[in-house]
C-alpha positions as CSV (number, residue, x, y, z in Angstrom):
1,M,-39.5,-36.7,-9.7
2,S,-38.5,-38.2,-13.0
3,E,-40.3,-35.4,-14.8
4,L,-38.1,-32.9,-13.0
5,F,-34.9,-34.6,-14.2
6,A,-36.3,-34.9,-17.7
7,N,-36.8,-31.1,-17.9
8,R,-34.5,-30.0,-20.7
9,V,-34.5,-26.3,-19.5
10,L,-33.3,-27.4,-16.1
11,Q,-30.7,-29.8,-17.6
12,A,-29.4,-26.9,-19.7
13,S,-29.2,-24.6,-16.7
14,I,-27.4,-27.2,-14.6
15,L,-25.0,-28.0,-17.4
16,A,-24.2,-24.3,-17.9
17,W,-23.5,-23.9,-14.2
18,A,-21.3,-27.0,-14.0
19,S,-19.4,-26.0,-17.2
20,A,-18.7,-22.6,-15.7
21,Q,-17.5,-24.1,-12.4
22,I,-15.2,-26.5,-14.3
23,L,-13.9,-23.7,-16.6
24,K,-13.2,-21.7,-13.4
25,F,-11.0,-24.4,-12.2
26,F,-8.9,-24.6,-15.4
27,I,-8.7,-20.8,-15.8
28,D,-7.5,-20.5,-12.2
29,L,-5.0,-23.2,-12.9
30,L,-3.7,-21.3,-15.9
31,W,-3.5,-18.0,-14.1
32,R,-2.0,-19.2,-10.8
33,R,-0.1,-22.2,-12.1
34,K,-1.2,-24.4,-9.2
35,I,-4.1,-26.7,-8.6
36,N,-6.9,-25.2,-6.5
37,F,-9.8,-27.6,-6.1
38,R,-11.8,-25.0,-4.2
39,A,-12.2,-23.2,-7.5
40,L,-14.8,-25.9,-8.3
41,T,-17.1,-24.8,-5.5
42,T,-16.4,-21.2,-4.7
43,M,-18.2,-18.0,-5.7
44,G,-16.5,-15.4,-7.8
45,G,-13.9,-15.8,-10.6
46,M,-14.1,-16.3,-14.4
47,P,-16.6,-17.1,-15.7
48,S,-19.6,-16.4,-13.5
49,S,-21.5,-19.7,-12.9
50,H,-24.5,-17.7,-11.6
51,S,-24.7,-15.8,-14.8
52,A,-24.2,-19.0,-16.9
53,A,-27.0,-20.7,-15.0
54,V,-29.6,-17.9,-15.1
55,S,-28.9,-16.9,-18.7
56,S,-29.1,-20.6,-19.8
57,L,-32.4,-20.8,-17.9
58,A,-33.8,-17.8,-19.7
59,T,-32.6,-18.9,-23.1
60,G,-34.0,-22.4,-22.6
61,I,-37.4,-20.9,-21.6
62,A,-37.3,-18.6,-24.6
63,L,-36.6,-21.5,-26.9
64,M,-39.3,-23.7,-25.3
65,D,-42.1,-21.3,-24.5
66,G,-41.3,-18.3,-26.7
67,M,-40.1,-14.8,-25.9
68,D,-43.6,-13.6,-25.5
69,S,-44.4,-15.9,-22.6
70,T,-44.9,-14.7,-19.1
71,I,-42.4,-17.3,-17.8
72,F,-39.7,-16.0,-20.1
73,A,-40.3,-12.5,-18.8
74,L,-39.9,-13.8,-15.3
75,A,-36.7,-15.7,-16.2
76,L,-35.3,-12.7,-18.0
77,W,-35.9,-10.4,-15.0
78,F,-34.5,-13.0,-12.6
79,A,-31.4,-13.3,-14.8
80,A,-30.9,-9.6,-14.9
81,V,-31.3,-9.2,-11.1
82,T,-28.9,-12.1,-10.5
83,M,-26.2,-10.8,-12.8
84,Y,-26.6,-7.2,-11.4
85,D,-26.1,-8.6,-7.9
86,A,-23.1,-10.7,-9.0
87,A,-21.3,-7.7,-10.6
88,G,-22.6,-4.9,-8.3
89,I,-23.6,-5.7,-4.7
90,R,-21.5,-8.8,-4.1
91,R,-18.5,-7.1,-5.8
92,A,-18.8,-4.1,-3.5
93,A,-18.9,-6.5,-0.5
94,M,-15.8,-8.1,-1.9
95,M,-13.9,-4.8,-2.1
96,Q,-14.9,-4.0,1.4
97,A,-13.6,-7.3,2.7
98,R,-10.3,-6.8,0.9
99,I,-9.9,-3.3,2.5
100,L,-10.8,-4.6,5.9
101,N,-8.3,-7.4,5.6
102,Q,-5.7,-4.9,4.5
103,I,-6.5,-2.7,7.5
104,I,-6.3,-5.6,9.9
105,Q,-3.0,-6.7,8.5
106,E,-1.4,-3.3,8.5
107,L,-2.7,-2.1,11.9
108,F,-2.4,-5.2,13.9
109,E,0.7,-6.8,12.5
110,G,2.3,-8.6,15.3
111,H,-0.8,-8.1,17.5
112,P,-3.5,-9.9,15.7
113,I,-7.0,-9.6,17.0
114,S,-7.9,-12.7,15.0
115,D,-6.2,-14.6,12.2
116,T,-9.5,-15.2,10.5
117,K,-9.8,-13.1,7.3
118,L,-12.9,-12.2,5.5
119,R,-13.7,-14.0,2.3
120,E,-12.8,-11.6,-0.5
121,L,-13.8,-13.4,-3.6
122,L,-17.6,-12.9,-3.5
123,G,-18.5,-11.0,-6.7
124,H,-17.6,-10.7,-10.3
125,T,-16.2,-8.1,-12.7
126,P,-18.5,-7.1,-15.5
127,I,-16.5,-9.2,-18.0
128,E,-16.8,-12.3,-15.8
129,V,-20.6,-11.8,-15.8
130,I,-20.7,-11.3,-19.5
131,V,-18.6,-14.4,-20.3
132,G,-20.8,-16.4,-17.9
133,M,-23.9,-15.1,-19.6
134,L,-22.6,-15.9,-23.1
135,L,-21.6,-19.4,-21.9
136,G,-25.1,-20.0,-20.6
137,I,-26.8,-18.8,-23.8
138,V,-24.6,-21.0,-26.0
139,I,-25.0,-24.1,-23.8
140,A,-28.8,-23.7,-23.6
141,Y,-29.1,-23.1,-27.3
142,Y,-27.0,-26.2,-28.1
143,W,-28.8,-28.3,-25.5
144,M,-32.3,-27.3,-26.4
145,T,-31.8,-27.5,-30.2
146,R,-30.0,-30.8,-30.5
């Protein structure tokens, strides 16, 4: 178990994910001007913590094992699929949830079927994914080369 926690690539990836989540809290605080501790644990928002984690993982593996390694190819493809999902599929689900919530509010105002709304913040804009990716690369590079 100690070998797992000593893994610098894993450390870099966890650090990138945590940094993105903490940045998300402060960016949300600046934009909304009120404290929202849920920003530390929720999906969606700026920057993408998923993108930060997987790009950091791929960068760490590239630095450790080389860009010609099979494991780097796997990590790169994994990162690409994860980031595509964050900006594409989950974003589409987010937009559908927003529209459904609007329909429910407009059609059933005063006669609610349910007061439970769908969670809208599921995906990321392309810029949130790119910023998360860049954050992950920078953190992994710093962590792996120090």
